[in-house]
N, C-alpha and C positions, 0 to 999 in steps of 0.2 A: 066528705070527701077523705081518702085514705092516703096516709104519707106511708113514700118509702123509706122500708127500716132503713134507721142507722147505723153505719159501719159502724163496726167492733175493732179493738185495737187490743191486744192482748199483752199480759207482762211477759217477761224470759222466766223458763222455771225455776232459776235461782234469785230472783229480783221478790223481798219482801213487801208484801201489799198490806204490813200492820202500819206501814209508817202512812200509807195515802188510806186506812178504816180510821185512824185517829188520827187524820185532818191537815195534813201535808197535803197541798195542792201542789204538787207539781211531777210531773213522767220525763224523764228524760229519755229523748232519744234511743242511747244504750240501755236501758230495762224495760225497752216494746220489740217484740217481734216484728222486724220492718220487712216488707217487702215491695214488687214491684205497688198495689193494690195500697199500703199504707201509704207509700209515697207517693201516692197519686193523688189521695187527699189534697182537695182544693185549700190552701188556708185558711183560716178563719172559721171553716164546719164543725160542725158536731159530732162526738160519733161516742160510742159506749165502752169504758173501761171493763177487761175482764182481769181478774186475776189469771196464775196459771191455770189452775183449775177452772174454767169457763166461769165463777163468779162474778158476777158480777159486782164493781166498786162505785160507780155513778158516770155520770156524765160528765162530758168531758170536751173544752176546745180543742181545733187539732191546727198544730203548721207543722206540716212536714219539713220544713226550710229551719225552723230553729233546732235549736240543742233541745230548748224549754219545748219538747214535743206536744205534751198534753198540760190543759190547764181545765181542772177540774170544775166544775161552774155547780154540780150539785149529784147528791146522793142519788137520785130517784133520775132513773133515764130514760124513763117518760114527761119530764117535765118538758115545756117549752117557755122557750128561753125566746121572752117579746114585750113588748112596751109594758103589760102589767107586770110581768116578772124586773120589771129592772125598778119598776114606780115602788114593788115591794122590797127592796132590797132598797131605796133612796130614801124610803118612808121610815125605815128601821134607824138608817145612818141618823135621818135629819132628826131625829126624835130625841139623840144622844146630843145632839149638837143644841139642840135649842134650849136642852137644861142646862148643861154649859156657859153658853153664851148668850148676855144679852143683846151685842147686836150680830149682825149677821156678816160676820168676816171671820172665816174658818177652813179647816180643811172637811167639805165634806165625805170625800169617797175616798179612803187610804186604800188603794187596791183587793188586795186579797183579805184581808184583814175585815172589811167588807163586805165580803162576798162578791167584789168584783175584780178578779185577777186581769192586771197589768193598767187596771185605769182607775187617774186619778183624777180628782175633781177639786174644786178649790173655790170659792164664793168669797166675792168683794159688794157685797152689799145686795143690787139688782140685779151685776153680771155673774155669771158662772162661767170660769174656765175651763174645758173635758181634755185630759190628754188621755184617747185611749190610744196605750204603749204596747196593746196585743192585737194580732191580727183577725179575731175573735169579735173582739169591740168596734175596731175599725169601720169593718163591716156592716154594724150595726149602730152607727152611731148616730143615725137619725130617731131611729126609735127611744135610743138611749136621753137624747136630747130632747124630744118631746117627752119622755116620760120625767125629765127633769124639770122641765116648766110647771107640765101637771103637779108635780109633789110642792115642788117649792114657789111657784108663783111669780120668780124670775121674769125682767125683760128681755134681756140679751143672755143669749149660751154662744160661747164660744170656743172654734177645736183649738188648741195648740198642738204642732204636729212635728216639735222640735224636739230633738234628743237621743241620745247614745240608745235606748231602749228601740224606739219603734227604728230604727237603721239594725238592731240585730235581729225584727222578726220582717226584714223584708217589707218594710212600709215605707212609705214618701215621708214627705217634708212640707205638704202646704198644710197650712193652716185655712182656718174657713172660720165664717160664721155662719151657725148653723141656727140662731133665730135672734130677731131683733136687731140689734146691732151693735157696731163696738164702740167702746168711747172712742172720743172726739182725744182724749188725751190723759194723761196719767190720771188715775180712782186716788185719793185719799183712803188713806186706813186706819182706822184708831185703834190701838192695839199699846196694853200699859201704860198708857198716858201719854206715849207719843202719838206724832202721826208720820207716818209711810208711805213714800208716792209711790205707787204699784204701776208699771207698766204693764195692759193684761198685752198689747199686740206685739211686743219688740223687746221686752226685759227676759232676762234668762227664767228659766220653766213655765210657770203660771203668771209669775209678775214679782212673786212675795214668799218668801219659805215663812208659812208661818208655826213650821214645826220647833222653833227657836224661843216660841211666848214663854213655857217659862224657864228659861234660861234666862232670859234677859229681865223677868220679871227678880227672878233670884241677886243677879246682879246690880239691879234697883237697892236692894238691901248694904250694898259697901259700897256704893257711886256717891251718897252725901257728898259736895267740896272739891272729890278726886279729878285729878287730872286722867283723860280718859284717853286709850292710844287702839283705836279698831281697825284692826289688820284684817285683810280680805271683807273688805268693810260690805260690802253690794249696797243697798241703798241708805242703809245706814244704820240696820238694825240692830246692835249691842248701844251704839255711840248715842240714836237717839234715846236709846230706853234710858241710858243715864243721864240721861241732861234732864227726860222729866221728872227723874228720882232730886235730882239739885247736885245733879256732878260742875264744876265750874266751868271745865272746858273739855271738847272730845275732838280728837280730828282722825279720819277717816282715809283709811287710805286701801288702793281697790285701783285694779288695771283698769277697768271700765269708764271712761271720763262721763258716759250716759247713766249707769251707776251713781256717781259720786254726782250729777247734777241733780237728779230724781233724791242723792240726801240733803243737798240743800236747801232746794225747797221744800222737803217733810220739816225742816231744822227750822227757815222762815214760816210755814205754819205755824209751828209750837212757838213761835216769838222768841227763837232761842240762836240765832244765825248769828248772832254776834260771838257767842260762846261756842262757835263751830265752824270749823276748816277744813278739809280735803288736801291729800293732795296724790294725784296720779303715780301712776307705776309700778313695777316689778314690788311684791310685798317684801322679798331678800334683799332686792339693792336698795330699799328705804330702811325696813331696819337696821343694815348694815351701816348705812351714812347716818341714823338718827345715833345709833349706836361710837361712830368716829367725834360724831359732837358731841359726846355726854349729856345726852339728852335721858332725863327716866319721868315714869309714869305713875301715879297713883294705882291705877288701872290698867291690864294691859289683857287683849284681847284676840284672840288668834281664829276664826273660823274658817280654815282654806274650803277649798273644792274637794271630792273625793279623789284623795292621792292613794288611795287603794280600790279602785269601783270591781277588781279581779282578783280572785285567789291569785293568780300568773304576775300578780301585779302590789302581792302582798310585802316582797320587802323592801322596793325600792320606795314604795309608800311608807312604811313604818320605818327608814330613815327620812326620810322627806318630813314625815313627823317630829322625827329625834332633832332633826336641823331648825325645825320651828323650833320646836320648846329651846332650845341653843340659845338662839337670836333675843326671842320672843324675852327671855328671863335677865337676860343683860338690860331690859331698858325698864325694868320692875322695881320701882326702887323701893328702899329698903323695909321691909312689914309692909309693903304693897301689897298686891292680887294680882294674878293670872291665870289665864282662865283659856285652857287649850281645848279644841272642838274638836271631832272628826264622823263628817258624814258617811264612812264610806263604809261597808256592810263586812268585809274582808277583815278588816281590822275589828273584831273583838274584845270587847273594853278590857280584859286585863292584856293583851299585848297593844294597845293604842294604851294604858296608861302606863306600862312597862318602856317604852317607847321615850312617850316625857319624862319619866324621872331618869333615863340616860342623859337625855336633850338636861335637865335645868344642870344635873350634878356635871357634865360636860361644861356648864359655862361657869361654873364653881359657887351654884349657889347651895341654899340647903330651903326646901318649904314642907309646909305643909297640908296636904288635902283635908281642903272641909268640905265640899261638896261633890256631886256627880248626880250631874242631868241627866236628862234625854226627851226623847220628840215629846210636848204635849198630846193630850188624851184626844184631842182629835187626830192622830197618824196612831189609833192602836197598832197595838204588838199581835201579831197571830202567832199565837204559844207553839203553832207546831213549824212556824216558818222561823228560825231565829233571823233569816234576811230582814222582816218585817221591822227589827231592833238595831236599825241602822244607826240614830243618833247618838254620841255622846258627847259628853261635855263638863272639861275635868276643873274646879276652881282650888288653885292653890294659894294658901299666904304664904308669902314669901319669912322668911326668918331669920336671915341677914340682908 
């Protein structure tokens, strides 16, 4: 059986193809020659990408409705994207995670860096959650799920369709069970000696953020006997890690009652509920009230959502990070510690650090930077794609 040849999309004459040949996986709509034919390609379809001289660059997934017009999948234009292809990518990814982690709780696929552009896969023991955030993966999610079961032998595979990335691709927000069944309640996740409760069907993203694992581990080195304030805590990420390392107390602040309930359940599962409390509310309002009350803490952590999710929002985002640093600085005890995080890829490290430094200075405080942390190694960075290195965590020790 012969297949119809794939459509071809071609770079504009002044587009530099070297970036793509050296590993960058994205081709934007303004880099391609587009006409009625290319714009009529169905989202999620495959096409061959050529440079302006008609030399093949590779096989790509196409979405004419997105500014990110083509995502390169393989340098071989004749590659067949099927269950076996998915299984090969998953096997490679799994070998790395199996070597790193004694228990099956981790990010299994980190999108482009693991060879599956736009795809996030997190593992929670016997259940896996897939976020197919690109049209090509969404149309092939059943094949992907079958490959996941074949490679990992898990019993349950869920599809999480929430999030901004899917809307940018023109995709729906309907989640589903792809294999097995959804858990009937939150799943306990052991990490750094703490226990986190992950809601895999109604929580944020896939249910838990694995990326902060090494930063939470570093926090544990400064948490013994400490009074800890965990702002933007979600399900208690830093606060519970601190308690597991001998912190005296931890307060979790978040705007989500559901997330705080899960954090409380996690503390109870650890036998630390007597040392753990929560405060629901806007983070800035809560920090302002704590300052009015003259409260201070030995360790203050702020891990907010992305204040700068795009370049367009960068300046406003940096101002928000500066404000966060200023307000959090006021709550850190003399010679205490301040941890400031950013998951905004648009706010690269130097800009984020400068904003934090300004905020600390505006609070009239002095600090030394003692550690810079990034996402864990189950969130590999694609060297050619700066956006894959989104997470930064700055650990400051207050000098006054």
